[in-house]
PDB file of N, CA, C and O in Angstrom:
ATOM      1  N   MET A   1     -11.737  29.653  52.769  1.00  0.00           N
ATOM      2  CA  MET A   1     -11.980  28.758  51.686  1.00  0.00           C
ATOM      3  C   MET A   1     -11.497  29.427  50.366  1.00  0.00           C
ATOM      4  O   MET A   1     -11.853  30.573  50.091  1.00  0.00           O
ATOM      5  N   LEU A   2     -10.720  28.734  49.588  1.00  0.00           N
ATOM      6  CA  LEU A   2     -10.268  29.256  48.316  1.00  0.00           C
ATOM      7  C   LEU A   2     -11.123  28.839  47.198  1.00  0.00           C
ATOM      8  O   LEU A   2     -11.531  27.679  47.142  1.00  0.00           O
ATOM      9  N   VAL A   3     -11.416  29.701  46.314  1.00  0.00           N
ATOM     10  CA  VAL A   3     -12.230  29.402  45.111  1.00  0.00           C
ATOM     11  C   VAL A   3     -11.415  29.765  43.920  1.00  0.00           C
ATOM     12  O   VAL A   3     -10.918  30.885  43.804  1.00  0.00           O
ATOM     13  N   PHE A   4     -11.270  28.781  42.994  1.00  0.00           N
ATOM     14  CA  PHE A   4     -10.496  29.022  41.758  1.00  0.00           C
ATOM     15  C   PHE A   4     -11.470  29.309  40.634  1.00  0.00           C
ATOM     16  O   PHE A   4     -12.568  28.758  40.562  1.00  0.00           O
ATOM     17  N   GLU A   5     -11.026  30.184  39.773  1.00  0.00           N
ATOM     18  CA  GLU A   5     -11.847  30.479  38.632  1.00  0.00           C
ATOM     19  C   GLU A   5     -11.409  29.540  37.488  1.00  0.00           C
ATOM     20  O   GLU A   5     -10.214  29.366  37.249  1.00  0.00           O
ATOM     21  N   ALA A   6     -12.331  28.975  36.827  1.00  0.00           N
ATOM     22  CA  ALA A   6     -12.031  27.991  35.748  1.00  0.00           C
ATOM     23  C   ALA A   6     -11.730  28.673  34.434  1.00  0.00           C
ATOM     24  O   ALA A   6     -11.064  28.081  33.585  1.00  0.00           O
ATOM     25  N   ALA A   7     -12.200  29.908  34.230  1.00  0.00           N
ATOM     26  CA  ALA A   7     -12.039  30.574  32.919  1.00  0.00           C
ATOM     27  C   ALA A   7     -10.590  30.705  32.478  1.00  0.00           C
ATOM     28  O   ALA A   7     -10.295  30.353  31.336  1.00  0.00           O
ATOM     29  N   PRO A   8      -9.686  31.176  33.283  1.00  0.00           N
ATOM     30  CA  PRO A   8      -8.290  31.299  32.846  1.00  0.00           C
ATOM     31  C   PRO A   8      -7.641  29.966  32.505  1.00  0.00           C
ATOM     32  O   PRO A   8      -6.825  29.890  31.586  1.00  0.00           O
ATOM     33  N   LEU A   9      -7.995  28.917  33.234  1.00  0.00           N
ATOM     34  CA  LEU A   9      -7.466  27.642  32.976  1.00  0.00           C
ATOM     35  C   LEU A   9      -7.928  27.084  31.580  1.00  0.00           C
ATOM     36  O   LEU A   9      -7.138  26.545  30.805  1.00  0.00           O
ATOM     37  N   PHE A  10      -9.207  27.248  31.329  1.00  0.00           N
ATOM     38  CA  PHE A  10      -9.737  26.737  30.060  1.00  0.00           C
ATOM     39  C   PHE A  10      -9.213  27.548  28.905  1.00  0.00           C
ATOM     40  O   PHE A  10      -9.015  26.999  27.821  1.00  0.00           O
ATOM     41  N   SER A  11      -8.987  28.790  29.080  1.00  0.00           N
ATOM     42  CA  SER A  11      -8.477  29.611  27.975  1.00  0.00           C
ATOM     43  C   SER A  11      -7.114  29.181  27.532  1.00  0.00           C
ATOM     44  O   SER A  11      -6.779  29.261  26.351  1.00  0.00           O
ATOM     45  N   LYS A  12      -6.305  28.715  28.496  1.00  0.00           N
ATOM     46  CA  LYS A  12      -4.964  28.255  28.151  1.00  0.00           C
ATOM     47  C   LYS A  12      -5.057  26.876  27.505  1.00  0.00           C
ATOM     48  O   LYS A  12      -4.290  26.579  26.589  1.00  0.00           O
ATOM     49  N   ILE A  13      -5.964  26.043  27.952  1.00  0.00           N
ATOM     50  CA  ILE A  13      -6.094  24.705  27.378  1.00  0.00           C
ATOM     51  C   ILE A  13      -6.662  24.686  26.018  1.00  0.00           C
ATOM     52  O   ILE A  13      -6.236  23.907  25.165  1.00  0.00           O
ATOM     53  N   THR A  14      -7.669  25.576  25.781  1.00  0.00           N
ATOM     54  CA  THR A  14      -8.389  25.520  24.524  1.00  0.00           C
ATOM     55  C   THR A  14      -7.786  26.564  23.539  1.00  0.00           C
ATOM     56  O   THR A  14      -8.526  27.310  22.898  1.00  0.00           O
ATOM     57  N   LYS A  15      -6.474  26.603  23.432  1.00  0.00           N
ATOM     58  CA  LYS A  15      -5.844  27.464  22.454  1.00  0.00           C
ATOM     59  C   LYS A  15      -6.160  26.909  21.059  1.00  0.00           C
ATOM     60  O   LYS A  15      -6.413  25.719  20.873  1.00  0.00           O
ATOM     61  N   LYS A  16      -6.132  27.819  20.107  1.00  0.00           N
ATOM     62  CA  LYS A  16      -6.391  27.393  18.737  1.00  0.00           C
ATOM     63  C   LYS A  16      -5.294  26.375  18.265  1.00  0.00           C
ATOM     64  O   LYS A  16      -4.103  26.685  18.283  1.00  0.00           O
ATOM     65  N   ARG A  17      -5.706  25.231  17.871  1.00  0.00           N
ATOM     66  CA  ARG A  17      -4.786  24.193  17.400  1.00  0.00           C
ATOM     67  C   ARG A  17      -4.515  24.456  15.955  1.00  0.00           C
ATOM     68  O   ARG A  17      -5.411  24.797  15.182  1.00  0.00           O
ATOM     69  N   TYR A  18      -3.234  24.289  15.590  1.00  0.00           N
ATOM     70  CA  TYR A  18      -2.867  24.486  14.216  1.00  0.00           C
ATOM     71  C   TYR A  18      -2.838  23.132  13.499  1.00  0.00           C
ATOM     72  O   TYR A  18      -2.315  22.138  14.003  1.00  0.00           O
ATOM     73  N   GLN A  19      -3.400  23.145  12.355  1.00  0.00           N
ATOM     74  CA  GLN A  19      -3.467  21.931  11.575  1.00  0.00           C
ATOM     75  C   GLN A  19      -2.323  21.968  10.549  1.00  0.00           C
ATOM     76  O   GLN A  19      -1.942  23.030  10.056  1.00  0.00           O
ATOM     77  N   LYS A  20      -1.804  20.806  10.252  1.00  0.00           N
ATOM     78  CA  LYS A  20      -0.733  20.685   9.266  1.00  0.00           C
ATOM     79  C   LYS A  20      -1.364  20.875   7.917  1.00  0.00           C
ATOM     80  O   LYS A  20      -2.483  20.442   7.643  1.00  0.00           O
ATOM     81  N   LYS A  21      -0.567  21.566   7.057  1.00  0.00           N
ATOM     82  CA  LYS A  21      -1.029  21.708   5.674  1.00  0.00           C
ATOM     83  C   LYS A  21      -0.876  20.360   4.952  1.00  0.00           C
ATOM     84  O   LYS A  21       0.132  19.664   5.076  1.00  0.00           O
ATOM     85  N   LYS A  22      -1.899  20.040   4.215  1.00  0.00           N
ATOM     86  CA  LYS A  22      -1.855  18.767   3.510  1.00  0.00           C
ATOM     87  C   LYS A  22      -1.046  19.007   2.213  1.00  0.00           C
ATOM     88  O   LYS A  22      -1.289  19.955   1.466  1.00  0.00           O
ATOM     89  N   ILE A  23      -0.104  18.128   1.991  1.00  0.00           N
ATOM     90  CA  ILE A  23       0.718  18.201   0.817  1.00  0.00           C
ATOM     91  C   ILE A  23       0.064  17.330  -0.287  1.00  0.00           C
ATOM     92  O   ILE A  23      -0.213  16.148  -0.084  1.00  0.00           O
ATOM     93  N   VAL A  24      -0.167  17.945  -1.435  1.00  0.00           N
ATOM     94  CA  VAL A  24      -0.833  17.217  -2.513  1.00  0.00           C
ATOM     95  C   VAL A  24       0.286  16.880  -3.541  1.00  0.00           C
ATOM     96  O   VAL A  24       0.925  17.779  -4.089  1.00  0.00           O
ATOM     97  N   HIS A  25       0.498  15.590  -3.783  1.00  0.00           N
ATOM     98  CA  HIS A  25       1.510  15.204  -4.710  1.00  0.00           C
ATOM     99  C   HIS A  25       0.839  14.885  -6.072  1.00  0.00           C
ATOM    100  O   HIS A  25      -0.189  14.211  -6.146  1.00  0.00           O
ATOM    101  N   GLY A  26       1.444  15.379  -7.085  1.00  0.00           N
ATOM    102  CA  GLY A  26       0.919  15.156  -8.439  1.00  0.00           C
ATOM    103  C   GLY A  26       1.262  13.701  -8.884  1.00  0.00           C
ATOM    104  O   GLY A  26       2.187  13.074  -8.368  1.00  0.00           O
ATOM    105  N   GLN A  27       0.512  13.228  -9.816  1.00  0.00           N
ATOM    106  CA  GLN A  27       0.758  11.874 -10.334  1.00  0.00           C
ATOM    107  C   GLN A  27       2.047  11.863 -11.099  1.00  0.00           C
ATOM    108  O   GLN A  27       2.338  12.836 -11.795  1.00  0.00           O
ATOM    109  N   ARG A  28       2.828  10.830 -11.013  1.00  0.00           N
ATOM    110  CA  ARG A  28       4.043  10.765 -11.719  1.00  0.00           C
ATOM    111  C   ARG A  28       3.759  10.249 -13.156  1.00  0.00           C
ATOM    112  O   ARG A  28       2.756   9.576 -13.392  1.00  0.00           O
ATOM    113  N   ARG A  29       4.625  10.565 -14.067  1.00  0.00           N
ATOM    114  CA  ARG A  29       4.472  10.081 -15.429  1.00  0.00           C
ATOM    115  C   ARG A  29       4.809   8.612 -15.456  1.00  0.00           C
ATOM    116  O   ARG A  29       5.597   8.116 -14.651  1.00  0.00           O
ATOM    117  N   ARG A  30       4.185   7.919 -16.414  1.00  0.00           N
ATOM    118  CA  ARG A  30       4.499   6.480 -16.674  1.00  0.00           C
ATOM    119  C   ARG A  30       5.774   6.418 -17.419  1.00  0.00           C
ATOM    120  O   ARG A  30       6.187   7.354 -18.103  1.00  0.00           O
ATOM    121  N   MET A  31       6.406   5.257 -17.265  1.00  0.00           N
ATOM    122  CA  MET A  31       7.644   5.031 -17.962  1.00  0.00           C
ATOM    123  C   MET A  31       7.439   5.024 -19.515  1.00  0.00           C
ATOM    124  O   MET A  31       6.359   4.675 -19.991  1.00  0.00           O
ATOM    125  N   LEU A  32       8.423   5.389 -20.247  1.00  0.00           N
ATOM    126  CA  LEU A  32       8.302   5.469 -21.680  1.00  0.00           C
ATOM    127  C   LEU A  32       8.265   4.117 -22.362  1.00  0.00           C
ATOM    128  O   LEU A  32       7.530   3.945 -23.334  1.00  0.00           O
ATOM    129  N   LYS A  33       9.018   3.174 -21.895  1.00  0.00           N
ATOM    130  CA  LYS A  33       9.108   1.893 -22.594  1.00  0.00           C
ATOM    131  C   LYS A  33       8.757   0.757 -21.639  1.00  0.00           C
ATOM    132  O   LYS A  33       8.969   0.876 -20.432  1.00  0.00           O
ATOM    133  N   ALA A  34       8.243  -0.302 -22.148  1.00  0.00           N
ATOM    134  CA  ALA A  34       7.916  -1.494 -21.335  1.00  0.00           C
ATOM    135  C   ALA A  34       9.179  -2.068 -20.753  1.00  0.00           C
ATOM    136  O   ALA A  34      10.212  -2.136 -21.419  1.00  0.00           O
ATOM    137  N   GLY A  35       9.093  -2.480 -19.506  1.00  0.00           N
ATOM    138  CA  GLY A  35      10.206  -3.091 -18.837  1.00  0.00           C
ATOM    139  C   GLY A  35      11.124  -2.140 -18.082  1.00  0.00           C
ATOM    140  O   GLY A  35      12.060  -2.578 -17.413  1.00  0.00           O
ATOM    141  N   MET A  36      10.858  -0.826 -18.187  1.00  0.00           N
ATOM    142  CA  MET A  36      11.715   0.111 -17.417  1.00  0.00           C
ATOM    143  C   MET A  36      11.393   0.148 -15.939  1.00  0.00           C
ATOM    144  O   MET A  36      12.270   0.370 -15.104  1.00  0.00           O
ATOM    145  N   LEU A  37      10.120  -0.074 -15.621  1.00  0.00           N
ATOM    146  CA  LEU A  37       9.716  -0.126 -14.307  1.00  0.00           C
ATOM    147  C   LEU A  37       8.636  -1.242 -14.113  1.00  0.00           C
ATOM    148  O   LEU A  37       7.520  -1.132 -14.622  1.00  0.00           O
ATOM    149  N   VAL A  38       8.988  -2.262 -13.398  1.00  0.00           N
ATOM    150  CA  VAL A  38       8.060  -3.362 -13.142  1.00  0.00           C
ATOM    151  C   VAL A  38       7.824  -3.445 -11.663  1.00  0.00           C
ATOM    152  O   VAL A  38       8.767  -3.543 -10.878  1.00  0.00           O
ATOM    153  N   GLN A  39       6.554  -3.405 -11.273  1.00  0.00           N
ATOM    154  CA  GLN A  39       6.204  -3.391  -9.841  1.00  0.00           C
ATOM    155  C   GLN A  39       5.689  -4.772  -9.426  1.00  0.00           C
ATOM    156  O   GLN A  39       4.981  -5.433 -10.185  1.00  0.00           O
ATOM    157  N   MET A  40       6.044  -5.189  -8.240  1.00  0.00           N
ATOM    158  CA  MET A  40       5.623  -6.461  -7.705  1.00  0.00           C
ATOM    159  C   MET A  40       4.639  -6.254  -6.614  1.00  0.00           C
ATOM    160  O   MET A  40       4.852  -5.392  -5.761  1.00  0.00           O
ATOM    161  N   ASP A  41       3.565  -6.999  -6.591  1.00  0.00           N
ATOM    162  CA  ASP A  41       2.525  -6.818  -5.583  1.00  0.00           C
ATOM    163  C   ASP A  41       2.055  -8.170  -5.123  1.00  0.00           C
ATOM    164  O   ASP A  41       1.926  -9.087  -5.935  1.00  0.00           O
ATOM    165  N   SER A  42       1.796  -8.320  -3.842  1.00  0.00           N
ATOM    166  CA  SER A  42       1.224  -9.510  -3.268  1.00  0.00           C
ATOM    167  C   SER A  42       0.092  -9.183  -2.337  1.00  0.00           C
ATOM    168  O   SER A  42       0.199  -8.274  -1.513  1.00  0.00           O
ATOM    169  N   SER A  43      -0.987  -9.911  -2.456  1.00  0.00           N
ATOM    170  CA  SER A  43      -2.199  -9.705  -1.592  1.00  0.00           C
ATOM    171  C   SER A  43      -2.806 -10.968  -1.281  1.00  0.00           C
ATOM    172  O   SER A  43      -2.861 -11.895  -2.089  1.00  0.00           O
ATOM    173  N   GLU A  44      -3.306 -11.013   0.004  1.00  0.00           N
ATOM    174  CA  GLU A  44      -3.972 -12.222   0.565  1.00  0.00           C
ATOM    175  C   GLU A  44      -5.459 -12.027   0.611  1.00  0.00           C
ATOM    176  O   GLU A  44      -5.941 -11.031   1.151  1.00  0.00           O
ATOM    177  N   HIS A  45      -6.196 -12.961   0.054  1.00  0.00           N
ATOM    178  CA  HIS A  45      -7.687 -12.874   0.058  1.00  0.00           C
ATOM    179  C   HIS A  45      -8.284 -14.300  -0.030  1.00  0.00           C
ATOM    180  O   HIS A  45      -7.586 -15.272  -0.319  1.00  0.00           O
ATOM    181  N   ASN A  46      -9.494 -14.372   0.209  1.00  0.00           N
ATOM    182  CA  ASN A  46     -10.279 -15.597  -0.188  1.00  0.00           C
ATOM    183  C   ASN A  46     -10.669 -15.454  -1.607  1.00  0.00           C
ATOM    184  O   ASN A  46     -11.772 -14.999  -1.910  1.00  0.00           O
ATOM    185  N   TRP A  47      -9.798 -15.830  -2.487  1.00  0.00           N
ATOM    186  CA  TRP A  47      -9.981 -15.679  -3.922  1.00  0.00           C
ATOM    187  C   TRP A  47     -11.062 -16.532  -4.500  1.00  0.00           C
ATOM    188  O   TRP A  47     -11.793 -16.101  -5.392  1.00  0.00           O
ATOM    189  N   LEU A  48     -11.176 -17.763  -3.995  1.00  0.00           N
ATOM    190  CA  LEU A  48     -12.242 -18.654  -4.501  1.00  0.00           C
ATOM    191  C   LEU A  48     -13.153 -18.991  -3.278  1.00  0.00           C
ATOM    192  O   LEU A  48     -12.698 -19.323  -2.184  1.00  0.00           O
ATOM    193  N   GLU A  49     -14.425 -18.881  -3.554  1.00  0.00           N
ATOM    194  CA  GLU A  49     -15.382 -19.046  -2.453  1.00  0.00           C
ATOM    195  C   GLU A  49     -15.471 -20.466  -1.977  1.00  0.00           C
ATOM    196  O   GLU A  49     -15.808 -20.671  -0.811  1.00  0.00           O
ATOM    197  N   TYR A  50     -15.195 -21.465  -2.783  1.00  0.00           N
ATOM    198  CA  TYR A  50     -15.305 -22.796  -2.363  1.00  0.00           C
ATOM    199  C   TYR A  50     -14.032 -23.329  -1.693  1.00  0.00           C
ATOM    200  O   TYR A  50     -14.022 -24.479  -1.254  1.00  0.00           O
ATOM    201  N   ILE A  51     -12.975 -22.542  -1.600  1.00  0.00           N
ATOM    202  CA  ILE A  51     -11.777 -22.927  -0.900  1.00  0.00           C
ATOM    203  C   ILE A  51     -11.718 -21.983   0.391  1.00  0.00           C
ATOM    204  O   ILE A  51     -11.630 -20.759   0.292  1.00  0.00           O
ATOM    205  N   PRO A  52     -11.773 -22.635   1.564  1.00  0.00           N
ATOM    206  CA  PRO A  52     -11.882 -21.776   2.832  1.00  0.00           C
ATOM    207  C   PRO A  52     -10.533 -21.084   3.164  1.00  0.00           C
ATOM    208  O   PRO A  52     -10.567 -20.080   3.876  1.00  0.00           O
ATOM    209  N   GLU A  53      -9.379 -21.537   2.710  1.00  0.00           N
ATOM    210  CA  GLU A  53      -8.127 -20.900   3.103  1.00  0.00           C
ATOM    211  C   GLU A  53      -7.901 -19.621   2.233  1.00  0.00           C
ATOM    212  O   GLU A  53      -8.358 -19.485   1.098  1.00  0.00           O
ATOM    213  N   LYS A  54      -7.178 -18.744   2.867  1.00  0.00           N
ATOM    214  CA  LYS A  54      -6.788 -17.541   2.079  1.00  0.00           C
ATOM    215  C   LYS A  54      -5.482 -17.844   1.331  1.00  0.00           C
ATOM    216  O   LYS A  54      -4.568 -18.467   1.872  1.00  0.00           O
ATOM    217  N   TRP A  55      -5.425 -17.408   0.132  1.00  0.00           N
ATOM    218  CA  TRP A  55      -4.212 -17.638  -0.720  1.00  0.00           C
ATOM    219  C   TRP A  55      -3.638 -16.295  -1.063  1.00  0.00           C
ATOM    220  O   TRP A  55      -4.315 -15.267  -1.021  1.00  0.00           O
ATOM    221  N   TRP A  56      -2.339 -16.331  -1.413  1.00  0.00           N
ATOM    222  CA  TRP A  56      -1.633 -15.136  -1.776  1.00  0.00           C
ATOM    223  C   TRP A  56      -1.513 -15.098  -3.279  1.00  0.00           C
ATOM    224  O   TRP A  56      -1.139 -16.087  -3.909  1.00  0.00           O
ATOM    225  N   LEU A  57      -1.835 -13.945  -3.857  1.00  0.00           N
ATOM    226  CA  LEU A  57      -1.618 -13.666  -5.273  1.00  0.00           C
ATOM    227  C   LEU A  57      -0.415 -12.765  -5.407  1.00  0.00           C
ATOM    228  O   LEU A  57      -0.402 -11.645  -4.897  1.00  0.00           O
ATOM    229  N   ILE A  58       0.593 -13.260  -6.096  1.00  0.00           N
ATOM    230  CA  ILE A  58       1.852 -12.498  -6.254  1.00  0.00           C
ATOM    231  C   ILE A  58       1.908 -12.123  -7.741  1.00  0.00           C
ATOM    232  O   ILE A  58       1.867 -13.009  -8.594  1.00  0.00           O
ATOM    233  N   ALA A  59       1.995 -10.895  -8.048  1.00  0.00           N
ATOM    234  CA  ALA A  59       1.927 -10.421  -9.475  1.00  0.00           C
ATOM    235  C   ALA A  59       3.013  -9.451  -9.797  1.00  0.00           C
ATOM    236  O   ALA A  59       3.486  -8.716  -8.930  1.00  0.00           O
ATOM    237  N   MET A  60       3.418  -9.445 -11.061  1.00  0.00           N
ATOM    238  CA  MET A  60       4.357  -8.427 -11.590  1.00  0.00           C
ATOM    239  C   MET A  60       3.605  -7.600 -12.592  1.00  0.00           C
ATOM    240  O   MET A  60       3.016  -8.145 -13.526  1.00  0.00           O
ATOM    241  N   ILE A  61       3.610  -6.266 -12.421  1.00  0.00           N
ATOM    242  CA  ILE A  61       2.866  -5.358 -13.304  1.00  0.00           C
ATOM    243  C   ILE A  61       3.825  -4.435 -13.929  1.00  0.00           C
ATOM    244  O   ILE A  61       4.651  -3.828 -13.247  1.00  0.00           O
ATOM    245  N   ASP A  62       3.738  -4.305 -15.270  1.00  0.00           N
ATOM    246  CA  ASP A  62       4.606  -3.369 -16.020  1.00  0.00           C
ATOM    247  C   ASP A  62       3.975  -2.043 -15.976  1.00  0.00           C
ATOM    248  O   ASP A  62       2.792  -1.937 -16.299  1.00  0.00           O
ATOM    249  N   ASP A  63       4.681  -0.994 -15.593  1.00  0.00           N
ATOM    250  CA  ASP A  63       4.213   0.317 -15.448  1.00  0.00           C
ATOM    251  C   ASP A  63       3.875   1.049 -16.741  1.00  0.00           C
ATOM    252  O   ASP A  63       2.899   1.798 -16.792  1.00  0.00           O
ATOM    253  N   ALA A  64       4.669   0.841 -17.780  1.00  0.00           N
ATOM    254  CA  ALA A  64       4.518   1.525 -19.014  1.00  0.00           C
ATOM    255  C   ALA A  64       3.257   1.119 -19.769  1.00  0.00           C
ATOM    256  O   ALA A  64       2.520   1.956 -20.291  1.00  0.00           O
ATOM    257  N   ILE A  65       3.041  -0.157 -19.808  1.00  0.00           N
ATOM    258  CA  ILE A  65       1.899  -0.629 -20.625  1.00  0.00           C
ATOM    259  C   ILE A  65       0.726  -1.096 -19.700  1.00  0.00           C
ATOM    260  O   ILE A  65      -0.295  -1.584 -20.183  1.00  0.00           O
ATOM    261  N   ASN A  66       0.900  -0.937 -18.401  1.00  0.00           N
ATOM    262  CA  ASN A  66      -0.133  -1.330 -17.443  1.00  0.00           C
ATOM    263  C   ASN A  66      -0.653  -2.716 -17.664  1.00  0.00           C
ATOM    264  O   ASN A  66      -1.864  -2.923 -17.750  1.00  0.00           O
ATOM    265  N   GLU A  67       0.269  -3.702 -17.761  1.00  0.00           N
ATOM    266  CA  GLU A  67      -0.069  -5.050 -18.037  1.00  0.00           C
ATOM    267  C   GLU A  67       0.539  -5.985 -16.996  1.00  0.00           C
ATOM    268  O   GLU A  67       1.680  -5.790 -16.578  1.00  0.00           O
ATOM    269  N   VAL A  68      -0.209  -6.988 -16.581  1.00  0.00           N
ATOM    270  CA  VAL A  68       0.293  -7.972 -15.652  1.00  0.00           C
ATOM    271  C   VAL A  68       1.225  -8.919 -16.460  1.00  0.00           C
ATOM    272  O   VAL A  68       0.766  -9.656 -17.332  1.00  0.00           O
ATOM    273  N   SER A  69       2.525  -8.881 -16.153  1.00  0.00           N
ATOM    274  CA  SER A  69       3.431  -9.743 -16.943  1.00  0.00           C
ATOM    275  C   SER A  69       3.413 -11.147 -16.400  1.00  0.00           C
ATOM    276  O   SER A  69       3.655 -12.091 -17.152  1.00  0.00           O
ATOM    277  N   TYR A  70       3.124 -11.331 -15.072  1.00  0.00           N
ATOM    278  CA  TYR A  70       3.058 -12.694 -14.508  1.00  0.00           C
ATOM    279  C   TYR A  70       2.364 -12.592 -13.227  1.00  0.00           C
ATOM    280  O   TYR A  70       2.520 -11.612 -12.498  1.00  0.00           O
ATOM    281  N   ALA A  71       1.562 -13.626 -12.912  1.00  0.00           N
ATOM    282  CA  ALA A  71       0.859 -13.723 -11.615  1.00  0.00           C
ATOM    283  C   ALA A  71       0.631 -15.152 -11.290  1.00  0.00           C
ATOM    284  O   ALA A  71       0.364 -15.961 -12.178  1.00  0.00           O
ATOM    285  N   LYS A  72       0.731 -15.490 -10.013  1.00  0.00           N
ATOM    286  CA  LYS A  72       0.524 -16.899  -9.590  1.00  0.00           C
ATOM    287  C   LYS A  72      -0.022 -16.891  -8.138  1.00  0.00           C
ATOM    288  O   LYS A  72       0.298 -15.997  -7.355  1.00  0.00           O
ATOM    289  N   PHE A  73      -0.853 -17.908  -7.796  1.00  0.00           N
ATOM    290  CA  PHE A  73      -1.316 -18.059  -6.465  1.00  0.00           C
ATOM    291  C   PHE A  73      -0.336 -18.959  -5.635  1.00  0.00           C
ATOM    292  O   PHE A  73       0.250 -19.917  -6.139  1.00  0.00           O
ATOM    293  N   PHE A  74      -0.206 -18.593  -4.368  1.00  0.00           N
ATOM    294  CA  PHE A  74       0.613 -19.347  -3.435  1.00  0.00           C
ATOM    295  C   PHE A  74      -0.135 -19.482  -2.100  1.00  0.00           C
ATOM    296  O   PHE A  74      -0.973 -18.660  -1.731  1.00  0.00           O
ATOM    297  N   VAL A  75       0.218 -20.561  -1.404  1.00  0.00           N
ATOM    298  CA  VAL A  75      -0.405 -20.796  -0.094  1.00  0.00           C
ATOM    299  C   VAL A  75       0.131 -19.820   0.919  1.00  0.00           C
ATOM    300  O   VAL A  75      -0.607 -19.354   1.787  1.00  0.00           O
ATOM    301  N   LYS A  76       1.474 -19.486   0.817  1.00  0.00           N
ATOM    302  CA  LYS A  76       2.113 -18.553   1.700  1.00  0.00           C
ATOM    303  C   LYS A  76       2.910 -17.489   0.911  1.00  0.00           C
ATOM    304  O   LYS A  76       3.368 -17.743  -0.203  1.00  0.00           O
ATOM    305  N   ASP A  77       3.060 -16.331   1.497  1.00  0.00           N
ATOM    306  CA  ASP A  77       3.913 -15.341   0.890  1.00  0.00           C
ATOM    307  C   ASP A  77       5.351 -15.504   1.503  1.00  0.00           C
ATOM    308  O   ASP A  77       5.698 -14.978   2.560  1.00  0.00           O
ATOM    309  N   THR A  78       6.107 -16.259   0.747  1.00  0.00           N
ATOM    310  CA  THR A  78       7.498 -16.547   1.267  1.00  0.00           C
ATOM    311  C   THR A  78       8.579 -15.959   0.325  1.00  0.00           C
ATOM    312  O   THR A  78       8.260 -15.487  -0.766  1.00  0.00           O
ATOM    313  N   PHE A  79       9.788 -15.989   0.733  1.00  0.00           N
ATOM    314  CA  PHE A  79      10.877 -15.537  -0.053  1.00  0.00           C
ATOM    315  C   PHE A  79      10.937 -16.345  -1.330  1.00  0.00           C
ATOM    316  O   PHE A  79      11.131 -15.779  -2.406  1.00  0.00           O
ATOM    317  N   PHE A  80      10.771 -17.685  -1.236  1.00  0.00           N
ATOM    318  CA  PHE A  80      10.886 -18.540  -2.389  1.00  0.00           C
ATOM    319  C   PHE A  80       9.787 -18.346  -3.395  1.00  0.00           C
ATOM    320  O   PHE A  80      10.033 -18.444  -4.598  1.00  0.00           O
ATOM    321  N   SER A  81       8.583 -18.075  -2.945  1.00  0.00           N
ATOM    322  CA  SER A  81       7.477 -17.755  -3.855  1.00  0.00           C
ATOM    323  C   SER A  81       7.677 -16.455  -4.619  1.00  0.00           C
ATOM    324  O   SER A  81       7.367 -16.359  -5.807  1.00  0.00           O
ATOM    325  N   ASN A  82       8.202 -15.454  -3.913  1.00  0.00           N
ATOM    326  CA  ASN A  82       8.511 -14.178  -4.544  1.00  0.00           C
ATOM    327  C   ASN A  82       9.659 -14.311  -5.547  1.00  0.00           C
ATOM    328  O   ASN A  82       9.633 -13.694  -6.611  1.00  0.00           O
ATOM    329  N   MET A  83      10.680 -15.130  -5.196  1.00  0.00           N
ATOM    330  CA  MET A  83      11.783 -15.347  -6.127  1.00  0.00           C
ATOM    331  C   MET A  83      11.310 -16.124  -7.340  1.00  0.00           C
ATOM    332  O   MET A  83      11.792 -15.884  -8.447  1.00  0.00           O
ATOM    333  N   HIS A  84      10.352 -17.076  -7.154  1.00  0.00           N
ATOM    334  CA  HIS A  84       9.825 -17.784  -8.312  1.00  0.00           C
ATOM    335  C   HIS A  84       9.140 -16.797  -9.277  1.00  0.00           C
ATOM    336  O   HIS A  84       9.356 -16.901 -10.485  1.00  0.00           O
ATOM    337  N   VAL A  85       8.357 -15.885  -8.812  1.00  0.00           N
ATOM    338  CA  VAL A  85       7.629 -14.899  -9.629  1.00  0.00           C
ATOM    339  C   VAL A  85       8.702 -14.011 -10.333  1.00  0.00           C
ATOM    340  O   VAL A  85       8.573 -13.709 -11.519  1.00  0.00           O
ATOM    341  N   LEU A  86       9.705 -13.622  -9.624  1.00  0.00           N
ATOM    342  CA  LEU A  86      10.795 -12.756 -10.242  1.00  0.00           C
ATOM    343  C   LEU A  86      11.500 -13.492 -11.366  1.00  0.00           C
ATOM    344  O   LEU A  86      11.733 -12.950 -12.446  1.00  0.00           O
ATOM    345  N   ARG A  87      11.830 -14.728 -11.083  1.00  0.00           N
ATOM    346  CA  ARG A  87      12.573 -15.542 -12.035  1.00  0.00           C
ATOM    347  C   ARG A  87      11.748 -15.784 -13.318  1.00  0.00           C
ATOM    348  O   ARG A  87      12.244 -15.604 -14.430  1.00  0.00           O
ATOM    349  N   VAL A  88      10.473 -16.197 -13.136  1.00  0.00           N
ATOM    350  CA  VAL A  88       9.687 -16.480 -14.321  1.00  0.00           C
ATOM    351  C   VAL A  88       9.355 -15.242 -15.121  1.00  0.00           C
ATOM    352  O   VAL A  88       9.362 -15.265 -16.352  1.00  0.00           O
ATOM    353  N   SER A  89       9.064 -14.162 -14.421  1.00  0.00           N
ATOM    354  CA  SER A  89       8.681 -12.895 -15.132  1.00  0.00           C
ATOM    355  C   SER A  89       9.888 -12.208 -15.870  1.00  0.00           C
ATOM    356  O   SER A  89       9.722 -11.426 -16.806  1.00  0.00           O
ATOM    357  N   SER A  90      11.053 -12.548 -15.398  1.00  0.00           N
ATOM    358  CA  SER A  90      12.216 -11.875 -16.051  1.00  0.00           C
ATOM    359  C   SER A  90      12.718 -12.631 -17.327  1.00  0.00           C
ATOM    360  O   SER A  90      13.681 -12.221 -17.976  1.00  0.00           O
ATOM    361  N   ARG A  91      12.059 -13.680 -17.629  1.00  0.00           N
ATOM    362  CA  ARG A  91      12.478 -14.444 -18.848  1.00  0.00           C
ATOM    363  C   ARG A  91      11.953 -13.768 -20.089  1.00  0.00           C
ATOM    364  O   ARG A  91      12.191 -14.243 -21.199  1.00  0.00           O
TER     365      ARG A  91
END
């Protein structure tokens, strides 16, 4: 009858695992003038408690002055709703 020792097997399996070093990125500077960087964001939520459907809020935010330049609610997040927000906010 053969008997195997478990200790050598476990020593190979339980080698010290190396963890990746976490890279910490610094915050980037804000743009100097309004309109240099405008970010678009869309998010789906139950925005109003008396309306059971979830709606999409699509907004344009100016990075330099941290101001919402335009925002509108839509039933769906579609290409046309995003183009509408881009067209109106660029005026």
